[in-house]
N, C-alpha and C positions, 0 to 999 in steps of 0.2 A: 564628411559627409559620409552617409551610412551606405553599407555596403548591399549593394542588390545581387550580388551575383553568390553564387556560394559555390564549395572548392572544384567539382563536376563541373562547372560553368554556365550552368544558368538557373533562370532565377525560382523562385520555391513555387510556383504555377509551374512553372514548367517540368521543374522535379515530381510533381503530382503526377503528370501521363508520362512518365517514362516507364519503360518495361524492365531495364534491366535494373540488377544487384551493383549496388558500390561495395569495392573490395568483396567480393563475394563468399571467399575463403576465410576471410578475418571475423573474431568476434561472432562468430554463429548462435552459439546459446544464449550470448546477453541481449542478440539482438528477439529471438524465439522467444525469449522470457519473455520483454520489454512488450514483443507485438501481444502474447496470448494475454497478458497483461489487460493491454489496451483494447482488445478485441474481448475481453470480457465484460470490460466501461461500456465500452459500445451496447454490448449486445442486451445487457441487463436494462441501459436507457432504451432501447429500441423496445423492450418488454413491456416494461411502464409505459412506456406511449402507444403502444398497443393498445393497452389495456385503460388508457384512457382515451383512447382514440375511439374504441370500440363504445365506451358509453357516449361521446360527444356527437358520432354519426350516425346519421341512420343505418348506412350502411356497413356493415362490419367487413366486407371483402376490402374496401377502402384501406381500414384500419392495418391488416394485414399485408395489402402492398406499400403499404407505405411505412408500415413498420421494416418488412425485408429489403427496401430502397433505402432506407438509412442504416438499416444493418451493412449492404452490401458500402454504401461509400465510407461510413465510421470504418468498417474495416480496410478498407482500401487505403483510406487516406492513413491509419495508423501502418497499414506494412510499407505506403511508402516514406511517412515521418523514419522509421526505423532504419531507412537505406537512405535519406538526403545525409550528405559528407559530412558536414556539422558534426549529426547528432551521431553519423555511425562509427565515424571517428571517437567520438567520447564511449558508444559503447564498448567501441575495440578494447579501448584503456582500461577503460572498468574491468574487462575481463581477463585481459592479462597483467593488470594489476593484483585480480583475484585468485588468479594459478599464480603468485606470489606468497600468499597468506600461510600463514604455518597455523593447519589446523589441528585440534589436539582429537587423539586418540580417543576411540570410544570408554576406553577405561578412566582414562585421562578428564573424560567430561562427566562421566559417572561421579567419579568421587569430587569432582569440584562443587557437583549440585547438590552432591548430598551434604557437604560444608557449609554452601550458602542457605540451605534447609534450616539445618540446627541455627545458624548463625539468626535468621528470620526467626524463628522457635524464639530463641535465648534472649532478643531483643523485645519481643510479644512479652514475654515474664518481667522481664526488667522494669520494662514501662509499666505493668501492670501494676507491680507490688510499689514503683513510684506511685501512681493512681492513687494506689489504697490508704498510701504514708500521708501523700498529703491531705487528702479526702478527711481522713481522720483527724489529723492535726488540725484543719481548720473547721473542723465542725467542733471539736473539744474547743475553742477558741472563739466559736460564735459567730466564724467572718459565714460558715456554708451552715442551713438549717438541715437535720435529718429528713430525707424523703422518706413518706409513709407509704406501707407496702400497699400497691395499687388492687392488687385482689384481698378482700375481706373474708 
């Protein structure tokens, strides 16, 4: 049987209408960032829908009202989803794991970035030289034909 209940004791529909927060003091940053990302997606969707509704409806104020309602409902659902017990436990665990990560210092990051950029340019030069070599070899063997200059 599928699980109908969540860790907090209610169904998903009941969770959407709760006011309280699940494990309020844990995983705050992960929940806030996840909510902000979801709210941005909802806001962009409501904005695009408002533009579409202004064209489709004769009364533009209805487009604003519908978009505002969608924005409110979407943000409420996003807020409740990040406090849904199973998802909130996941976000709490993510934040705990991120605290364990050994982040590089600024100097290490700059050195590593410089190494990556130099290696990318070196590989580009090597691949370019291979391309020139094989192109000239295949042209001399008659496998490829020389391309005439486009500008005359």
